C-alpha positions in Angstrom: 0.0 0.0 0.0 2.6 2.4 0.8 4.3 1.8 -2.3 1.5 2.7 -4.5 0.8 5.7 -2.5 4.5 6.9 -3.1 4.3 6.1 -6.8 1.0 7.9 -7.1 2.4 11.0 -5.4 5.6 10.9 -7.8 3.4 10.2 -10.6 0.7 12.8 -9.9 2.2 14.9 -7.1 3.1 18.1 -9.2 -0.2 18.3 -10.7 -1.9 17.8 -7.4 0.7 21.0 -6.1 -0.2 22.9 -9.2 -4.2 22.0 -9.0 -4.0 23.2 -5.1 -2.3 26.1 -5.7 -5.0 27.3 -8.0 -7.5 27.4 -5.1 -6.0 28.9 -1.9 -3.1 26.7 -2.0 -0.7 27.2 0.9 -0.8 23.7 2.2 -0.2 22.4 -1.3 2.8 24.3 -1.6 4.1 23.7 1.8 3.4 20.1 0.9 5.5 20.1 -2.4 8.3 21.7 -0.4 8.0 18.8 2.1 8.1 16.0 -0.7 11.1 18.0 -2.3 12.8 17.6 0.7 12.2 13.8 0.9 13.4 13.5 -2.8 10.1 12.8 -4.3 10.3 15.9 -6.4 13.0 18.4 -7.4 12.4 21.6 -5.3 12.4 23.8 -8.4 9.6 21.6 -9.9 7.6 22.2 -6.7 8.1 25.7 -6.8 7.2 26.3 -10.4 4.3 23.9 -10.0 2.9 26.4 -7.3 3.8 29.6 -9.0 2.1 28.4 -12.1 -1.3 27.3 -10.1 -1.4 30.7 -8.3 -0.3 32.6 -11.2 -3.5 30.7 -13.0 -6.0 31.0 -10.1 -5.4 34.6 -9.6 -5.3 35.4 -13.2 -8.6 33.2 -13.5 -10.3 35.2 -10.8 -9.5 38.5 -12.4 -10.7 37.6 -15.7 -13.9 36.6 -14.1 -14.3 40.0 -12.5 -13.2 41.6 -15.4 -15.4 39.6 -17.8 -18.3 39.0 -15.9 -19.5 41.2 -13.5 -23.0 40.8 -13.9 -22.9 37.2 -13.4 -25.0 36.0 -10.4 -21.9 34.2 -9.1 -19.5 37.2 -9.5 -22.4 39.2 -7.8 -22.9 36.6 -4.8 -18.7 36.9 -4.5 -19.1 40.7 -4.3 -21.2 39.9 -1.2 -18.5 38.0 0.7 -17.2 39.4 3.7 -14.3 41.8 2.9 -15.1 42.5 -0.5 -15.8 45.9 0.0 -12.5 46.8 2.0 -10.3 44.9 -0.7 -12.2 46.9 -3.3 -11.2 50.0 -1.7 -7.3 48.9 -0.9 -7.0 47.8 -4.5 -8.1 51.7 -5.8 -6.0 53.2 -3.3 -2.8 51.1 -3.6 -3.1 48.7 -6.6 0.5 47.8 -6.7 0.9 46.8 -3.0 -2.5 45.0 -3.3 -1.8 42.8 -6.0 1.5 42.0 -4.7 0.3 41.1 -1.1 -3.2 39.9 -1.7 -2.4 36.2 -1.8 -0.6 36.3 1.7 -4.1 37.4 3.3 -5.6 34.0 3.7 -9.2 33.8 2.2 -8.7 37.0 0.1 -7.2 35.5 -3.2 -10.7 34.9 -4.4 -12.3 38.3 -3.5 -8.7 40.2 -4.0 -8.6 38.5 -7.5 -12.7 39.5 -8.5 -11.9 43.1 -7.0 -9.1 43.6 -9.1 -11.1 42.4 -12.2 -13.8 45.0 -11.4 -11.5 47.7 -10.7 -9.8 50.1 -13.2 -6.1 48.4 -13.0 -4.7 47.6 -16.5 -4.5 43.7 -17.4 -1.0 44.1 -18.5 0.0 45.7 -15.0 -2.5 42.9 -13.2 -0.5 40.3 -15.1 3.1 41.3 -14.4 2.3 42.0 -10.7 0.7 38.9 -10.3 3.5 36.8 -11.8 6.2 38.5 -9.4 3.8 37.9 -6.3 3.4 34.5 -7.6 6.8 33.3 -7.9 8.0 35.1 -4.5 4.8 33.2 -2.8 5.7 30.1 -4.3 9.6 30.0 -3.0 8.1 31.2 0.4 5.9 28.4 1.1 7.8 25.7 -0.7 10.8 26.6 1.3 8.5 26.3 4.3 7.8 22.8 3.3 11.4 22.2 2.7 12.3 23.2 6.1 9.5 21.1 7.6 11.3 18.3 5.9 14.6 19.1 7.4 13.1 19.4 10.8 11.1 16.3 10.5 14.1 14.3 9.3 16.1 16.0 12.4 13.4 14.9 15.0 13.0 11.8 13.6 16.4 10.7 12.6 17.6 8.4 9.9 15.0 6.1 10.8 12.5 8.1 8.5 11.3 5.3 6.1 9.2 6.1 2.8 5.8 5.6 4.6 6.9 7.4 7.3 7.5 10.4 5.0 4.2 10.1 3.7 2.5 9.9 6.9 4.3 13.0 8.2 3.8 15.1 4.8 0.3 14.1 5.1 0.0 15.1 9.0 1.8 18.4 7.8 -0.7 19.1 5.1 -3.6 18.2 7.3 -2.5 20.6 10.2 -1.8 23.7 7.9 -5.3 22.8 6.2 -7.0 23.0 9.3 -5.1 25.6 10.9 -6.0 27.9 7.8 -9.3 27.1 7.8 -9.6 28.4 11.6 -8.1 31.3 10.9 -9.9 32.0 7.6 -13.1 31.3 9.6 -12.0 33.8 12.4 -11.3 36.3 9.7 -14.7 35.9 8.0 -16.4 36.4 11.4 -14.6 39.3 12.1 -15.6 40.9 8.6 -18.9 40.2 9.1 -19.2 42.1 12.5 -17.4 45.1 10.9 -19.9 45.2 7.9 -22.9 44.9 10.1 
């Protein structure tokens, strides 16, 4: 069973990192870095998959906001907590907003839609988004790589393949749960502010 899981991760892991980073994705980028440390991936492949996924995701949300502003799904997203604040920040500090939006958990979707609805030029958004995606991917993949170093040091040389997989899955689950809790807390706080 462990060999099958390991083989599956080797074959489809980078695709999973890419797809995970299209969405919110911090945990996918961290797992990519962790598995790079465990020699399942090459580190720069994990960074490239994370950067490309983050770039595609934010660009998709930008296009969605720009091209389908009156669509019922976009209108519903515009009602999400924090949208008005994101739109206001985007119009006052567009460069800083696009470069930093992905670091505020739960704001990537709202920020991408807000950018699409704003007056920021598409080429400017694409360039800033590309820069931000690369920096973000390097940062979070490196965090995963460092987790791998820490896990190896903690467990020692007895870190076998199946233990690596379990540790990686544990890290991913922990990051995912923490991110969910933080996003939930931020959303509650934003709802209270907007009332």
